[in-house]
C-alpha positions, 0 to 999 in steps of 0.5 A: 761355423754354421752356414747361414749365420751372419758371420758365415754370410759375411765371410762368404761375401768376403770370398765372393768380392775378392774373387770378383777382383781376380776375375777382372784380371783374367785377360790381363798379362803381367805387363798389363798389370804393371802399367800406370798411364797417368798420376790419377790412375793406378796399376792393376797390380797396385789395386790388387795389393792395396785392397789386401793391405786394407784388410791386413792393416785394419782387420788382421792387425786388430784381431791378432794384436801381438800375434800377426806379423805383416806379410812383408815389412815394406808393404805398409809403405808401398801400398798405403794410399792416403792414410796419414795416420798409418804412416809414410807412403810411396808417391801416388804418381810413381806406383807404376815404377814398382816393378817389384814385388812381382805380380806372383808375390802380390797374388801370394800376398792376397792368398796369405791375408785371405787365409789368415782372415778366414781362419781367424774370424770363426774363432773369435767371440761374438763381441769381437766379431761384431766389433770387426764386422763393420770394418770388414764390410767397409773393406769389401765396399772399398775393394769394390770401389777399386774393382771399378777403378781397375777397369777405368784405369786399365782402359786409360792405359790401353787407350795409350797403346796404338795396338788398340787393345781390348780387355774383353773378346769383342764377339762375346761381350758385344752381344747385347750392344745394339744401336736402338732408336732413341726416344726424345727426352721426356721431362718428369716433374716433381713438386716442391716439398720437404724431403728426407735425403741421405742413408736411413736404412740398416744396411751398409753405407759410407759415412758421407751418406750420413746423417739422413736429414731434411731438405726443401726442394723447389719444383723441378723436372728431370730428364727421363734418361741420360744424354746420348752420344747422338745428342752430344754429337749435335752439341759438338757440331753446333760449335759447343767446344768453341763457344766460350759463353757456354762454359764456366771460366775454369772449364774454358781454361781446362778445355783450352789447356787440354785441347778438348774437342770431344769426350775422352776416347772419341776420335775422328777416323775418315770423318766419322767419330770412333770411340775406344772401349774396353772391347777396342775401337769402334764407331760411336753409337748415337743411342748410347749414353755419352760418357767420359765427360768432365763436369765442365763439359756436362755443364756446358752441354746443359747450358747449350740445351737450355737446362742445367745439371740437377742438384744431388738432392734433386737427383736422389728424389727423382731416383726414389728408393726403388730406381730403374736400373741399367747396365752394371758390372755383372752384365759384362758389357763394360760400356753404357747401353742404350735405353729401351725406347718403350720404357716410361718413367726415369730410366737408367738412374742406376748403372750406365754412367755416373751422373754429374750433379751441380752439388759440391762435395760437402758434409751433411749437417751433423756429419762426423768422420769416424775416429782414427785412420778410417776417418780419413776415408771420405771426410778429408776430401770434402773440398774442390770435388763435385758429387756424382750419383748413380753408378756406372756400367762397371759398378758392382750391383751390390755396391750401389744405392740411391744415396751413394755419393761419388766425388771427383774433381770437375776436370776428371774424365777417365771414369764412366761419367755422363749427365742427366738434365734438369730444369726448374719449373 
């Protein structure tokens, strides 16, 4: 195959994305990769196997019908996530109990599937390559989603360990972290009008970003940057976690049930706030974007600040097609960084923290899920979830775009989730 052809470029990206997942594991022990700290999180070993299962199930089994034999007869059961059309699966909450296959066998599984795919695709005719290309591209973005989950899940696991483990060397990875002075939030106005939202380009998108359609948005203004730890600390000190009038009813119930007093990973030490990061425990820096908030906490803060969360369409309009980007996975900071005080316009719309919106995760007008098992990827979760926008400090840069719709239940806190304020005008 000639280098520079569309197929060669796709396979080069395949190798690059798969290697990025392995690179993320370079500091983890086999024991680290086994642990599951809560039902919502998965072991690193499971992420490594599941992303491989995706390519084996949806690509190799298609391109070699009757010729390809699965690597292991039980892996379809062990590493299926939620695809009911594929068959039964191991319970999600029990993934940490899978001591076998051992991590070496999982790495062997990855190598085997990669080798077969890389050898098989160049031999296909053009028509078959074009048919499989969208599935491979979906698999690559699926792997990048799990790469981000790998970081957030291992962070939650390490946080349970009293040794205060660090995933990255503190000196090398903290070189960019400085407590810059925060400029007060400025408000950026947007006029009322009809806007096209959703994905309308030729590049890849998930089906939940489609179809592009028109929405009318009333005049609004949006904060120039995400809310910082210092601003959120003021909310705490003003009794934000004790004032029921600031909270949604379900949010107050979640706060009481879970005894929330601060963002996830914050803790008091000698009367000072500390935060657990992927570099270990350290003091909270006031200028950093606050993260690991539930929707309920973000909404309560917005009420306290006499503002609100933006709708996902307000957010998309404010972001624009060429947004200002912040810290992402390739920067290897693994934690949100302060905004630079001398920058103007909307800052850090992409990167740093996923920003909660007030929008429920629902289908766009005219949305249709894909046929077959891959139609289960997004559509069946369009209930009891809220939309987040913008990516985070552990989102791969090639994975994110302004129309990207992330979604989580409103009580979720273990992702790098924060907020940006909006107001009606």
